ChimeraX commands (.cxc) that place a marker at each C-alpha (Angstrom):
marker #1 position 80.08,17.57,220.94 radius 0.5
marker #1 position 78.74,14.44,222.62 radius 0.5
marker #1 position 75.19,15.18,221.48 radius 0.5
marker #1 position 76.34,15.90,217.93 radius 0.5
marker #1 position 78.37,12.68,217.78 radius 0.5
marker #1 position 75.44,10.72,219.19 radius 0.5
marker #1 position 73.09,12.13,216.55 radius 0.5
marker #1 position 75.59,11.62,213.71 radius 0.5
marker #1 position 76.22,7.97,214.60 radius 0.5
marker #1 position 72.66,7.16,215.72 radius 0.5
marker #1 position 74.12,5.76,218.95 radius 0.5
marker #1 position 72.51,7.06,222.13 radius 0.5
marker #1 position 74.55,8.06,225.17 radius 0.5
marker #1 position 73.55,6.12,228.28 radius 0.5
marker #1 position 70.90,7.97,230.31 radius 0.5
marker #1 position 73.00,7.85,233.46 radius 0.5
marker #1 position 76.12,9.28,231.77 radius 0.5
marker #1 position 77.09,12.94,231.47 radius 0.5
marker #1 position 80.08,14.74,229.97 radius 0.5
marker #1 position 81.60,17.86,231.48 radius 0.5
marker #1 position 84.44,19.80,229.89 radius 0.5
marker #1 position 85.55,22.16,227.16 radius 0.5
marker #1 position 86.92,21.05,223.79 radius 0.5
marker #1 position 89.90,22.97,222.39 radius 0.5
marker #1 position 90.45,23.54,218.68 radius 0.5
marker #1 position 93.04,20.75,218.74 radius 0.5
marker #1 position 90.59,18.24,220.28 radius 0.5
marker #1 position 91.93,18.39,223.82 radius 0.5
marker #1 position 89.39,18.10,226.65 radius 0.5
marker #1 position 89.90,20.87,229.21 radius 0.5
marker #1 position 88.47,21.48,232.68 radius 0.5
marker #1 position 85.73,24.02,233.28 radius 0.5
marker #1 position 85.25,26.27,236.32 radius 0.5
marker #1 position 83.59,24.81,239.44 radius 0.5
marker #1 position 84.09,21.21,238.30 radius 0.5
marker #1 position 83.52,19.69,241.74 radius 0.5
marker #1 position 80.24,21.57,242.13 radius 0.5
marker #1 position 79.09,20.39,238.68 radius 0.5
marker #1 position 79.96,16.79,239.53 radius 0.5
marker #1 position 78.05,16.92,242.83 radius 0.5
marker #1 position 75.08,18.38,241.00 radius 0.5
marker #1 position 75.27,15.64,238.33 radius 0.5
marker #1 position 75.21,12.98,241.07 radius 0.5
marker #1 position 72.25,14.71,242.73 radius 0.5
marker #1 position 70.39,14.60,239.41 radius 0.5
marker #1 position 70.93,10.83,239.15 radius 0.5
marker #1 position 73.92,10.50,236.86 radius 0.5
marker #1 position 76.19,7.58,237.76 radius 0.5
marker #1 position 79.04,8.16,235.28 radius 0.5
marker #1 position 80.77,11.38,234.23 radius 0.5
marker #1 position 83.27,11.74,231.40 radius 0.5
marker #1 position 85.62,14.55,232.39 radius 0.5
marker #1 position 89.06,16.00,231.57 radius 0.5
marker #1 position 92.01,15.01,233.76 radius 0.5
marker #1 position 91.87,16.93,237.02 radius 0.5
marker #1 position 94.80,18.50,238.89 radius 0.5
marker #1 position 93.52,17.42,242.28 radius 0.5
marker #1 position 91.57,14.22,242.87 radius 0.5
marker #1 position 87.83,14.59,243.38 radius 0.5
marker #1 position 85.51,12.00,244.88 radius 0.5
marker #1 position 81.75,12.30,244.52 radius 0.5
marker #1 position 79.67,9.60,246.19 radius 0.5
marker #1 position 77.78,7.48,243.65 radius 0.5
marker #1 position 79.54,8.94,240.60 radius 0.5
marker #1 position 82.16,7.09,238.57 radius 0.5
marker #1 position 84.62,9.50,236.94 radius 0.5
marker #1 position 86.12,8.60,233.55 radius 0.5
marker #1 position 88.99,10.91,232.61 radius 0.5
marker #1 position 89.62,11.60,228.92 radius 0.5
marker #1 position 92.49,13.65,227.50 radius 0.5
marker #1 position 91.11,14.02,223.98 radius 0.5
marker #1 position 87.76,14.30,222.25 radius 0.5
marker #1 position 88.42,10.92,220.65 radius 0.5
marker #1 position 88.91,9.31,224.08 radius 0.5
marker #1 position 85.77,11.00,225.40 radius 0.5
marker #1 position 83.65,9.76,222.49 radius 0.5
marker #1 position 84.99,6.24,223.05 radius 0.5
marker #1 position 84.07,6.48,226.75 radius 0.5
marker #1 position 80.58,7.67,225.82 radius 0.5
marker #1 position 80.17,4.85,223.30 radius 0.5
marker #1 position 79.30,7.10,220.37 radius 0.5
marker #1 position 82.36,6.71,218.17 radius 0.5
marker #1 position 82.02,4.84,214.87 radius 0.5
marker link #1:1,2 radius 0.2
marker link #1:2,3 radius 0.2
marker link #1:3,4 radius 0.2
marker link #1:4,5 radius 0.2
marker link #1:5,6 radius 0.2
marker link #1:6,7 radius 0.2
marker link #1:7,8 radius 0.2
marker link #1:8,9 radius 0.2
marker link #1:9,10 radius 0.2
marker link #1:10,11 radius 0.2
marker link #1:11,12 radius 0.2
marker link #1:12,13 radius 0.2
marker link #1:13,14 radius 0.2
marker link #1:14,15 radius 0.2
marker link #1:15,16 radius 0.2
marker link #1:16,17 radius 0.2
marker link #1:17,18 radius 0.2
marker link #1:18,19 radius 0.2
marker link #1:19,20 radius 0.2
marker link #1:20,21 radius 0.2
marker link #1:21,22 radius 0.2
marker link #1:22,23 radius 0.2
marker link #1:23,24 radius 0.2
marker link #1:24,25 radius 0.2
marker link #1:25,26 radius 0.2
marker link #1:26,27 radius 0.2
marker link #1:27,28 radius 0.2
marker link #1:28,29 radius 0.2
marker link #1:29,30 radius 0.2
marker link #1:30,31 radius 0.2
marker link #1:31,32 radius 0.2
marker link #1:32,33 radius 0.2
marker link #1:33,34 radius 0.2
marker link #1:34,35 radius 0.2
marker link #1:35,36 radius 0.2
marker link #1:36,37 radius 0.2
marker link #1:37,38 radius 0.2
marker link #1:38,39 radius 0.2
marker link #1:39,40 radius 0.2
marker link #1:40,41 radius 0.2
marker link #1:41,42 radius 0.2
marker link #1:42,43 radius 0.2
marker link #1:43,44 radius 0.2
marker link #1:44,45 radius 0.2
marker link #1:45,46 radius 0.2
marker link #1:46,47 radius 0.2
marker link #1:47,48 radius 0.2
marker link #1:48,49 radius 0.2
marker link #1:49,50 radius 0.2
marker link #1:50,51 radius 0.2
marker link #1:51,52 radius 0.2
marker link #1:52,53 radius 0.2
marker link #1:53,54 radius 0.2
marker link #1:54,55 radius 0.2
marker link #1:55,56 radius 0.2
marker link #1:56,57 radius 0.2
marker link #1:57,58 radius 0.2
marker link #1:58,59 radius 0.2
marker link #1:59,60 radius 0.2
marker link #1:60,61 radius 0.2
marker link #1:61,62 radius 0.2
marker link #1:62,63 radius 0.2
marker link #1:63,64 radius 0.2
marker link #1:64,65 radius 0.2
marker link #1:65,66 radius 0.2
marker link #1:66,67 radius 0.2
marker link #1:67,68 radius 0.2
marker link #1:68,69 radius 0.2
marker link #1:69,70 radius 0.2
marker link #1:70,71 radius 0.2
marker link #1:71,72 radius 0.2
marker link #1:72,73 radius 0.2
marker link #1:73,74 radius 0.2
marker link #1:74,75 radius 0.2
marker link #1:75,76 radius 0.2
marker link #1:76,77 radius 0.2
marker link #1:77,78 radius 0.2
marker link #1:78,79 radius 0.2
marker link #1:79,80 radius 0.2
marker link #1:80,81 radius 0.2
marker link #1:81,82 radius 0.2
marker link #1:82,83 radius 0.2
view
């Protein structure tokens, strides 16, 4: 969804930002399996910011700022690709 929104608005997502999560039919952002592993891997690949769904237990990954978003609208705002 982030890539589609970026293309539709002609606004690029920052190179050091990633988004991890599932979008429900109602626009809610939901967690995906192995979230902590995915976040560690994103940090290893050089990402500094991750837009993610709210997590049940707090996660800290060195060098990675976590931005929690409840809805697709919030996530697009955090990514800077909303009109």
